[in-house]
TORMIVEX-52752 format. One record per atom (N, C-alpha, C, O): residue number from 0; x, y, z; residue in three letters; atom name. Coordinates in nm, 4 decimals. Layout:
// residues N
{pos->NUM, c1->X, c2->Y, c3->Z, code->ala, site->CA}
...
//
This chain:
// residues 68
{pos->0, c1->0.3462, c2->-0.5718, c3->-1.0447, code->gln, site->N}
{pos->0, c1->0.2035, c2->-0.5302, c3->-0.9930, code->gln, site->CA}
{pos->0, c1->0.1493, c2->-0.6262, c3->-0.9079, code->gln, site->C}
{pos->0, c1->0.1376, c2->-0.7411, c3->-0.9506, code->gln, site->O}
{pos->1, c1->0.1097, c2->-0.5948, c3->-0.7803, code->ile, site->N}
{pos->1, c1->0.0342, c2->-0.6997, c3->-0.6993, code->ile, site->CA}
{pos->1, c1->-0.0872, c2->-0.6404, c3->-0.6435, code->ile, site->C}
{pos->1, c1->-0.0889, c2->-0.5250, c3->-0.6007, code->ile, site->O}
{pos->2, c1->-0.1845, c2->-0.7146, c3->-0.6434, code->thr, site->N}
{pos->2, c1->-0.3174, c2->-0.6747, c3->-0.5764, code->thr, site->CA}
{pos->2, c1->-0.3493, c2->-0.7519, c3->-0.4598, code->thr, site->C}
{pos->2, c1->-0.3321, c2->-0.8738, c3->-0.4582, code->thr, site->O}
{pos->3, c1->-0.3900, c2->-0.6947, c3->-0.3724, code->val, site->N}
{pos->3, c1->-0.4394, c2->-0.7797, c3->-0.2347, code->val, site->CA}
{pos->3, c1->-0.5695, c2->-0.7226, c3->-0.2231, code->val, site->C}
{pos->3, c1->-0.5895, c2->-0.6021, c3->-0.2384, code->val, site->O}
{pos->4, c1->-0.6616, c2->-0.8087, c3->-0.1954, code->asn, site->N}
{pos->4, c1->-0.8011, c2->-0.7655, c3->-0.1523, code->asn, site->CA}
{pos->4, c1->-0.8307, c2->-0.8107, c3->0.0118, code->asn, site->C}
{pos->4, c1->-0.8245, c2->-0.9290, c3->0.0453, code->asn, site->O}
{pos->5, c1->-0.8608, c2->-0.7108, c3->0.1001, code->asp, site->N}
{pos->5, c1->-0.9187, c2->-0.7450, c3->0.2073, code->asp, site->CA}
{pos->5, c1->-1.0277, c2->-0.7117, c3->0.2425, code->asp, site->C}
{pos->5, c1->-1.0869, c2->-0.6489, c3->0.1547, code->asp, site->O}
{pos->6, c1->-1.1030, c2->-0.7306, c3->0.3674, code->glu, site->N}
{pos->6, c1->-1.2358, c2->-0.6890, c3->0.4048, code->glu, site->CA}
{pos->6, c1->-1.2618, c2->-0.5489, c3->0.4036, code->glu, site->C}
{pos->6, c1->-1.3676, c2->-0.5034, c3->0.4470, code->glu, site->O}
{pos->7, c1->-1.1585, c2->-0.4686, c3->0.3496, code->glu, site->N}
{pos->7, c1->-1.1963, c2->-0.3285, c3->0.3424, code->glu, site->CA}
{pos->7, c1->-1.1845, c2->-0.2537, c3->0.2024, code->glu, site->C}
{pos->7, c1->-1.2128, c2->-0.1374, c3->0.1736, code->glu, site->O}
{pos->8, c1->-1.1363, c2->-0.3519, c3->0.1283, code->gly, site->N}
{pos->8, c1->-1.1207, c2->-0.3193, c3->-0.0272, code->gly, site->CA}
{pos->8, c1->-0.9939, c2->-0.3881, c3->-0.0735, code->gly, site->C}
{pos->8, c1->-0.9662, c2->-0.5075, c3->-0.0621, code->gly, site->O}
{pos->9, c1->-0.9072, c2->-0.2711, c3->-0.1389, code->ser, site->N}
{pos->9, c1->-0.7985, c2->-0.3560, c3->-0.2131, code->ser, site->CA}
{pos->9, c1->-0.6692, c2->-0.2505, c3->-0.2059, code->ser, site->C}
{pos->9, c1->-0.6780, c2->-0.1278, c3->-0.2025, code->ser, site->O}
{pos->10, c1->-0.5627, c2->-0.3198, c3->-0.2047, code->leu, site->N}
{pos->10, c1->-0.4312, c2->-0.2426, c3->-0.1991, code->leu, site->CA}
{pos->10, c1->-0.3647, c2->-0.3041, c3->-0.3418, code->leu, site->C}
{pos->10, c1->-0.3584, c2->-0.4245, c3->-0.3667, code->leu, site->O}
{pos->11, c1->-0.3178, c2->-0.1988, c3->-0.4279, code->gln, site->N}
{pos->11, c1->-0.2415, c2->-0.2527, c3->-0.5528, code->gln, site->CA}
{pos->11, c1->-0.1191, c2->-0.1913, c3->-0.5386, code->gln, site->C}
{pos->11, c1->-0.1139, c2->-0.0685, c3->-0.5460, code->gln, site->O}
{pos->12, c1->-0.0040, c2->-0.2667, c3->-0.5165, code->trp, site->N}
{pos->12, c1->0.1400, c2->-0.2294, c3->-0.5053, code->trp, site->CA}
{pos->12, c1->0.1864, c2->-0.2420, c3->-0.6355, code->trp, site->C}
{pos->12, c1->0.1570, c2->-0.3381, c3->-0.7067, code->trp, site->O}
{pos->13, c1->0.2608, c2->-0.1459, c3->-0.6719, code->thr, site->N}
{pos->13, c1->0.3444, c2->-0.1401, c3->-0.8128, code->thr, site->CA}
{pos->13, c1->0.4739, c2->-0.0906, c3->-0.8127, code->thr, site->C}
{pos->13, c1->0.4921, c2->0.0185, c3->-0.7587, code->thr, site->O}
{pos->14, c1->0.5873, c2->-0.1618, c3->-0.8732, code->glu, site->N}
{pos->14, c1->0.7287, c2->-0.1146, c3->-0.8528, code->glu, site->CA}
{pos->14, c1->0.7549, c2->-0.0776, c3->-0.9949, code->glu, site->C}
{pos->14, c1->0.7011, c2->-0.1483, c3->-1.0802, code->glu, site->O}
{pos->15, c1->0.8305, c2->0.0240, c3->-1.0341, code->lys, site->N}
{pos->15, c1->0.8735, c2->0.0713, c3->-1.1402, code->lys, site->CA}
{pos->15, c1->1.0104, c2->0.1540, c3->-1.1500, code->lys, site->C}
{pos->15, c1->1.0073, c2->0.2731, c3->-1.1187, code->lys, site->O}
{pos->16, c1->1.1025, c2->0.1090, c3->-1.1824, code->asp, site->N}
{pos->16, c1->1.2479, c2->0.1754, c3->-1.1931, code->asp, site->CA}
{pos->16, c1->1.2869, c2->0.1803, c3->-1.0468, code->asp, site->C}
{pos->16, c1->1.3439, c2->0.2829, c3->-1.0097, code->asp, site->O}
{pos->17, c1->1.2618, c2->0.0734, c3->-0.9480, code->gly, site->N}
{pos->17, c1->1.2884, c2->0.1077, c3->-0.8132, code->gly, site->CA}
{pos->17, c1->1.2211, c2->0.1654, c3->-0.7326, code->gly, site->C}
{pos->17, c1->1.2472, c2->0.1637, c3->-0.6123, code->gly, site->O}
{pos->18, c1->1.1193, c2->0.2289, c3->-0.7852, code->leu, site->N}
{pos->18, c1->1.0310, c2->0.3029, c3->-0.7023, code->leu, site->CA}
{pos->18, c1->0.8921, c2->0.2266, c3->-0.6957, code->leu, site->C}
{pos->18, c1->0.8393, c2->0.1725, c3->-0.7929, code->leu, site->O}
{pos->19, c1->0.8377, c2->0.2301, c3->-0.5598, code->arg, site->N}
{pos->19, c1->0.7375, c2->0.1764, c3->-0.5116, code->arg, site->CA}
{pos->19, c1->0.6114, c2->0.2636, c3->-0.5120, code->arg, site->C}
{pos->19, c1->0.6202, c2->0.3811, c3->-0.4766, code->arg, site->O}
{pos->20, c1->0.4954, c2->0.2112, c3->-0.5504, code->phe, site->N}
{pos->20, c1->0.3815, c2->0.2868, c3->-0.5380, code->phe, site->CA}
{pos->20, c1->0.2565, c2->0.2245, c3->-0.4920, code->phe, site->C}
{pos->20, c1->0.2353, c2->0.1096, c3->-0.5309, code->phe, site->O}
{pos->21, c1->0.1667, c2->0.2838, c3->-0.4122, code->leu, site->N}
{pos->21, c1->0.0643, c2->0.2209, c3->-0.3712, code->leu, site->CA}
{pos->21, c1->-0.0780, c2->0.2869, c3->-0.3921, code->leu, site->C}
{pos->21, c1->-0.0957, c2->0.4076, c3->-0.3759, code->leu, site->O}
{pos->22, c1->-0.1754, c2->0.2013, c3->-0.4282, code->arg, site->N}
{pos->22, c1->-0.3137, c2->0.2522, c3->-0.4599, code->arg, site->CA}
{pos->22, c1->-0.3861, c2->0.1792, c3->-0.3736, code->arg, site->C}
{pos->22, c1->-0.3829, c2->0.0567, c3->-0.3852, code->arg, site->O}
{pos->23, c1->-0.4682, c2->0.2429, c3->-0.2667, code->val, site->N}
{pos->23, c1->-0.5541, c2->0.1819, c3->-0.2074, code->val, site->CA}
{pos->23, c1->-0.7086, c2->0.2266, c3->-0.2091, code->val, site->C}
{pos->23, c1->-0.7339, c2->0.3430, c3->-0.1781, code->val, site->O}
{pos->24, c1->-0.8201, c2->0.1331, c3->-0.2463, code->val, site->N}
{pos->24, c1->-0.9284, c2->0.1638, c3->-0.2799, code->val, site->CA}
{pos->24, c1->-1.0229, c2->0.1030, c3->-0.1793, code->val, site->C}
{pos->24, c1->-0.9876, c2->-0.0062, c3->-0.1348, code->val, site->O}
{pos->25, c1->-1.1359, c2->0.1531, c3->-0.1355, code->asp, site->N}
{pos->25, c1->-1.2354, c2->0.0850, c3->-0.0521, code->asp, site->CA}
{pos->25, c1->-1.3219, c2->0.0103, c3->-0.1221, code->asp, site->C}
{pos->25, c1->-1.3126, c2->0.0043, c3->-0.2447, code->asp, site->O}
{pos->26, c1->-1.4181, c2->-0.0569, c3->-0.0530, code->leu, site->N}
{pos->26, c1->-1.5285, c2->-0.1309, c3->-0.0999, code->leu, site->CA}
{pos->26, c1->-1.6254, c2->-0.0668, c3->-0.1858, code->leu, site->C}
{pos->26, c1->-1.7004, c2->-0.1430, c3->-0.2469, code->leu, site->O}
{pos->27, c1->-1.6376, c2->0.0413, c3->-0.2008, code->glu, site->N}
{pos->27, c1->-1.7089, c2->0.1240, c3->-0.2720, code->glu, site->CA}
{pos->27, c1->-1.6581, c2->0.2196, c3->-0.4138, code->glu, site->C}
{pos->27, c1->-1.7206, c2->0.2968, c3->-0.4866, code->glu, site->O}
{pos->28, c1->-1.5031, c2->0.1690, c3->-0.4122, code->gly, site->N}
{pos->28, c1->-1.4423, c2->0.2188, c3->-0.5262, code->gly, site->CA}
{pos->28, c1->-1.3692, c2->0.3368, c3->-0.5062, code->gly, site->C}
{pos->28, c1->-1.2962, c2->0.3810, c3->-0.5948, code->gly, site->O}
{pos->29, c1->-1.3853, c2->0.4028, c3->-0.3750, code->asn, site->N}
{pos->29, c1->-1.3188, c2->0.5348, c3->-0.3489, code->asn, site->CA}
{pos->29, c1->-1.1686, c2->0.5205, c3->-0.3252, code->asn, site->C}
{pos->29, c1->-1.1282, c2->0.4211, c3->-0.2648, code->asn, site->O}
{pos->30, c1->-1.0904, c2->0.6059, c3->-0.3654, code->ile, site->N}
{pos->30, c1->-0.9472, c2->0.6095, c3->-0.3665, code->ile, site->CA}
{pos->30, c1->-0.9197, c2->0.6612, c3->-0.2391, code->ile, site->C}
{pos->30, c1->-0.9554, c2->0.7749, c3->-0.2084, code->ile, site->O}
{pos->31, c1->-0.8532, c2->0.5800, c3->-0.1547, code->leu, site->N}
{pos->31, c1->-0.8101, c2->0.6160, c3->0.0118, code->leu, site->CA}
{pos->31, c1->-0.6640, c2->0.6824, c3->0.0057, code->leu, site->C}
{pos->31, c1->-0.6263, c2->0.7782, c3->0.0731, code->leu, site->O}
{pos->32, c1->-0.5851, c2->0.6064, c3->-0.0957, code->phe, site->N}
{pos->32, c1->-0.4569, c2->0.6793, c3->-0.1014, code->phe, site->CA}
{pos->32, c1->-0.4062, c2->0.6334, c3->-0.2479, code->phe, site->C}
{pos->32, c1->-0.4564, c2->0.5415, c3->-0.3127, code->phe, site->O}
{pos->33, c1->-0.2991, c2->0.7131, c3->-0.2877, code->glu, site->N}
{pos->33, c1->-0.2514, c2->0.7005, c3->-0.4136, code->glu, site->CA}
{pos->33, c1->-0.1133, c2->0.7711, c3->-0.3956, code->glu, site->C}
{pos->33, c1->-0.1072, c2->0.8914, c3->-0.3703, code->glu, site->O}
{pos->34, c1->-0.0157, c2->0.7016, c3->-0.4077, code->gly, site->N}
{pos->34, c1->0.1090, c2->0.7767, c3->-0.4045, code->gly, site->CA}
{pos->34, c1->0.2394, c2->0.6688, c3->-0.3846, code->gly, site->C}
{pos->34, c1->0.2231, c2->0.5472, c3->-0.3743, code->gly, site->O}
{pos->35, c1->0.3683, c2->0.7347, c3->-0.3814, code->pro, site->N}
{pos->35, c1->0.4758, c2->0.6598, c3->-0.3361, code->pro, site->CA}
{pos->35, c1->0.5001, c2->0.6128, c3->-0.2194, code->pro, site->C}
{pos->35, c1->0.4624, c2->0.6791, c3->-0.1228, code->pro, site->O}
{pos->36, c1->0.5662, c2->0.4915, c3->-0.1992, code->ile, site->N}
{pos->36, c1->0.5987, c2->0.4379, c3->-0.0672, code->ile, site->CA}
{pos->36, c1->0.7330, c2->0.3831, c3->-0.0575, code->ile, site->C}
{pos->36, c1->0.7593, c2->0.2829, c3->0.0090, code->ile, site->O}
{pos->37, c1->0.8192, c2->0.4510, c3->-0.1258, code->ser, site->N}
{pos->37, c1->0.9533, c2->0.4086, c3->-0.1369, code->ser, site->CA}
{pos->37, c1->1.0408, c2->0.4451, c3->-0.0235, code->ser, site->C}
{pos->37, c1->1.1306, c2->0.3651, c3->0.0029, code->ser, site->O}
{pos->38, c1->1.0301, c2->0.5518, c3->0.0478, code->thr, site->N}
{pos->38, c1->1.0983, c2->0.6082, c3->0.1579, code->thr, site->CA}
{pos->38, c1->1.0231, c2->0.6133, c3->0.2970, code->thr, site->C}
{pos->38, c1->0.9014, c2->0.5973, c3->0.3056, code->thr, site->O}
{pos->39, c1->1.0853, c2->0.6310, c3->0.3783, code->pro, site->N}
{pos->39, c1->1.0264, c2->0.6542, c3->0.5373, code->pro, site->CA}
{pos->39, c1->0.9410, c2->0.7738, c3->0.5073, code->pro, site->C}
{pos->39, c1->0.8240, c2->0.7691, c3->0.5454, code->pro, site->O}
{pos->40, c1->0.9888, c2->0.8928, c3->0.4365, code->lys, site->N}
{pos->40, c1->0.9196, c2->1.0205, c3->0.4326, code->lys, site->CA}
{pos->40, c1->0.7887, c2->0.9903, c3->0.3566, code->lys, site->C}
{pos->40, c1->0.6807, c2->1.0295, c3->0.4008, code->lys, site->O}
{pos->41, c1->0.7996, c2->0.9194, c3->0.2406, code->asp, site->N}
{pos->41, c1->0.6900, c2->0.8582, c3->0.1617, code->asp, site->CA}
{pos->41, c1->0.5751, c2->0.8069, c3->0.2536, code->asp, site->C}
{pos->41, c1->0.4593, c2->0.8445, c3->0.2353, code->asp, site->O}
{pos->42, c1->0.6076, c2->0.7248, c3->0.3475, code->arg, site->N}
{pos->42, c1->0.5119, c2->0.6526, c3->0.4298, code->arg, site->CA}
{pos->42, c1->0.4521, c2->0.7632, c3->0.5410, code->arg, site->C}
{pos->42, c1->0.3420, c2->0.7463, c3->0.5933, code->arg, site->O}
{pos->43, c1->0.5300, c2->0.8676, c3->0.5682, code->thr, site->N}
{pos->43, c1->0.4585, c2->0.9539, c3->0.6525, code->thr, site->CA}
{pos->43, c1->0.3382, c2->1.0092, c3->0.6172, code->thr, site->C}
{pos->43, c1->0.2641, c2->1.0538, c3->0.7047, code->thr, site->O}
{pos->44, c1->0.2991, c2->1.0135, c3->0.4649, code->glu, site->N}
{pos->44, c1->0.1831, c2->1.0613, c3->0.3981, code->glu, site->CA}
{pos->44, c1->0.0800, c2->0.9738, c3->0.3934, code->glu, site->C}
{pos->44, c1->-0.0286, c2->1.0179, c3->0.3557, code->glu, site->O}
{pos->45, c1->0.0908, c2->0.8457, c3->0.4270, code->ile, site->N}
{pos->45, c1->-0.0189, c2->0.7574, c3->0.4354, code->ile, site->CA}
{pos->45, c1->-0.0966, c2->0.7497, c3->0.5534, code->ile, site->C}
{pos->45, c1->-0.0510, c2->0.7251, c3->0.6651, code->ile, site->O}
{pos->46, c1->-0.2152, c2->0.7713, c3->0.5255, code->pro, site->N}
{pos->46, c1->-0.3313, c2->0.7756, c3->0.6496, code->pro, site->CA}
{pos->46, c1->-0.3121, c2->0.6553, c3->0.7366, code->pro, site->C}
{pos->46, c1->-0.2894, c2->0.5433, c3->0.6908, code->pro, site->O}
{pos->47, c1->-0.3222, c2->0.6835, c3->0.8650, code->pro, site->N}
{pos->47, c1->-0.2964, c2->0.5655, c3->0.9633, code->pro, site->CA}
{pos->47, c1->-0.3741, c2->0.4269, c3->0.9420, code->pro, site->C}
{pos->47, c1->-0.3267, c2->0.3173, c3->0.9718, code->pro, site->O}
{pos->48, c1->-0.4892, c2->0.4463, c3->0.8909, code->ser, site->N}
{pos->48, c1->-0.5546, c2->0.3304, c3->0.8562, code->ser, site->CA}
{pos->48, c1->-0.5074, c2->0.2523, c3->0.7596, code->ser, site->C}
{pos->48, c1->-0.5025, c2->0.1304, c3->0.7760, code->ser, site->O}
{pos->49, c1->-0.4619, c2->0.3179, c3->0.6337, code->val, site->N}
{pos->49, c1->-0.4181, c2->0.2468, c3->0.5424, code->val, site->CA}
{pos->49, c1->-0.2980, c2->0.1965, c3->0.5537, code->val, site->C}
{pos->49, c1->-0.2696, c2->0.0914, c3->0.4964, code->val, site->O}
{pos->50, c1->-0.1878, c2->0.2798, c3->0.6475, code->leu, site->N}
{pos->50, c1->-0.0674, c2->0.2412, c3->0.6799, code->leu, site->CA}
{pos->50, c1->-0.0745, c2->0.0882, c3->0.7351, code->leu, site->C}
{pos->50, c1->-0.0099, c2->-0.0069, c3->0.6911, code->leu, site->O}
{pos->51, c1->-0.1721, c2->0.0870, c3->0.8463, code->glu, site->N}
{pos->51, c1->-0.1990, c2->-0.0437, c3->0.9222, code->glu, site->CA}
{pos->51, c1->-0.2380, c2->-0.1630, c3->0.8256, code->glu, site->C}
{pos->51, c1->-0.2072, c2->-0.2805, c3->0.8457, code->glu, site->O}
{pos->52, c1->-0.3145, c2->-0.1125, c3->0.7114, code->arg, site->N}
{pos->52, c1->-0.3569, c2->-0.2415, c3->0.6293, code->arg, site->CA}
{pos->52, c1->-0.2391, c2->-0.2866, c3->0.5421, code->arg, site->C}
{pos->52, c1->-0.2153, c2->-0.4058, c3->0.5226, code->arg, site->O}
{pos->53, c1->-0.1642, c2->-0.1833, c3->0.4888, code->leu, site->N}
{pos->53, c1->-0.0141, c2->-0.2077, c3->0.4204, code->leu, site->CA}
{pos->53, c1->0.0796, c2->-0.3016, c3->0.5052, code->leu, site->C}
{pos->53, c1->0.1386, c2->-0.3987, c3->0.4578, code->leu, site->O}
{pos->54, c1->0.0860, c2->-0.2603, c3->0.6384, code->gln, site->N}
{pos->54, c1->0.1923, c2->-0.3365, c3->0.7230, code->gln, site->CA}
{pos->54, c1->0.1392, c2->-0.4724, c3->0.7373, code->gln, site->C}
{pos->54, c1->0.2169, c2->-0.5679, c3->0.7347, code->gln, site->O}
{pos->55, c1->-0.0170, c2->-0.4928, c3->0.7558, code->lys, site->N}
{pos->55, c1->-0.0594, c2->-0.6345, c3->0.7739, code->lys, site->CA}
{pos->55, c1->-0.0373, c2->-0.7202, c3->0.6550, code->lys, site->C}
{pos->55, c1->-0.0106, c2->-0.8394, c3->0.6697, code->lys, site->O}
{pos->56, c1->-0.0472, c2->-0.6651, c3->0.5366, code->ala, site->N}
{pos->56, c1->-0.0331, c2->-0.7340, c3->0.4083, code->ala, site->CA}
{pos->56, c1->0.1182, c2->-0.7615, c3->0.4073, code->ala, site->C}
{pos->56, c1->0.1555, c2->-0.8709, c3->0.3651, code->ala, site->O}
{pos->57, c1->0.2052, c2->-0.6749, c3->0.4487, code->glu, site->N}
{pos->57, c1->0.3481, c2->-0.7005, c3->0.4273, code->glu, site->CA}
{pos->57, c1->0.3891, c2->-0.8147, c3->0.5198, code->glu, site->C}
{pos->57, c1->0.4637, c2->-0.9071, c3->0.4872, code->glu, site->O}
{pos->58, c1->0.3293, c2->-0.7969, c3->0.6442, code->ala, site->N}
{pos->58, c1->0.3622, c2->-0.9042, c3->0.7580, code->ala, site->CA}
{pos->58, c1->0.3220, c2->-1.0336, c3->0.7374, code->ala, site->C}
{pos->58, c1->0.3709, c2->-1.1286, c3->0.7985, code->ala, site->O}
{pos->59, c1->0.2163, c2->-1.0448, c3->0.6361, code->lys, site->N}
{pos->59, c1->0.1414, c2->-1.1675, c3->0.5974, code->lys, site->CA}
{pos->59, c1->0.2367, c2->-1.2292, c3->0.4485, code->lys, site->C}
{pos->59, c1->0.2143, c2->-1.3349, c3->0.3896, code->lys, site->O}
{pos->60, c1->0.3192, c2->-1.1506, c3->0.4224, code->gly, site->N}
{pos->60, c1->0.3893, c2->-1.1785, c3->0.3093, code->gly, site->CA}
{pos->60, c1->0.3136, c2->-1.1654, c3->0.1732, code->gly, site->C}
{pos->60, c1->0.3667, c2->-1.2119, c3->0.0724, code->gly, site->O}
{pos->61, c1->0.1915, c2->-1.1039, c3->0.1657, code->gln, site->N}
{pos->61, c1->0.1112, c2->-1.0678, c3->0.0576, code->gln, site->CA}
{pos->61, c1->0.1742, c2->-0.9699, c3->-0.0522, code->gln, site->C}
{pos->61, c1->0.1677, c2->-0.9738, c3->-0.1751, code->gln, site->O}
{pos->62, c1->0.2403, c2->-0.8772, c3->0.0385, code->leu, site->N}
{pos->62, c1->0.3287, c2->-0.7517, c3->-0.0453, code->leu, site->CA}
{pos->62, c1->0.4648, c2->-0.7473, c3->0.0028, code->leu, site->C}
{pos->62, c1->0.4819, c2->-0.7660, c3->0.1232, code->leu, site->O}
{pos->63, c1->0.5575, c2->-0.7270, c3->-0.0663, code->pro, site->N}
{pos->63, c1->0.7079, c2->-0.7090, c3->-0.0513, code->pro, site->CA}
{pos->63, c1->0.7225, c2->-0.6140, c3->0.1036, code->pro, site->C}
{pos->63, c1->0.6490, c2->-0.5184, c3->0.1283, code->pro, site->O}
{pos->64, c1->0.7935, c2->-0.6461, c3->0.1642, code->gly, site->N}
{pos->64, c1->0.8502, c2->-0.5808, c3->0.2922, code->gly, site->CA}
{pos->64, c1->0.9097, c2->-0.4571, c3->0.2550, code->gly, site->C}
{pos->64, c1->0.9636, c2->-0.4435, c3->0.1452, code->gly, site->O}
{pos->65, c1->0.9023, c2->-0.3494, c3->0.3550, code->phe, site->N}
{pos->65, c1->0.9665, c2->-0.2208, c3->0.3533, code->phe, site->CA}
{pos->65, c1->1.1113, c2->-0.2455, c3->0.3757, code->phe, site->C}
{pos->65, c1->1.1466, c2->-0.3260, c3->0.4619, code->phe, site->O}
{pos->66, c1->1.1911, c2->-0.1850, c3->0.3079, code->asn, site->N}
{pos->66, c1->1.3545, c2->-0.1817, c3->0.2963, code->asn, site->CA}
{pos->66, c1->1.3801, c2->-0.0481, c3->0.3059, code->asn, site->C}
{pos->66, c1->1.3424, c2->0.0163, c3->0.2080, code->asn, site->O}
{pos->67, c1->1.4370, c2->0.0190, c3->0.4012, code->gln, site->N}
{pos->67, c1->1.4935, c2->0.1425, c3->0.4259, code->gln, site->CA}
{pos->67, c1->1.6213, c2->0.1565, c3->0.3451, code->gln, site->C}
{pos->67, c1->1.6879, c2->0.2597, c3->0.3524, code->gln, site->O}
//
């Protein structure tokens, strides 16, 4: 489990049995996204603003990158 805090809140990345999950919370504690992120199809369900934050964290090496 890895948690990354940014100016908009936090991203909590979890991997279990080879499946990846993401929980994104804003500064007020509201859940913006919670769900699987293991496949390209999973990632189509992520709101664009959350996906952008996830990709930034991956690019910075704060979270493991996406491997299809």
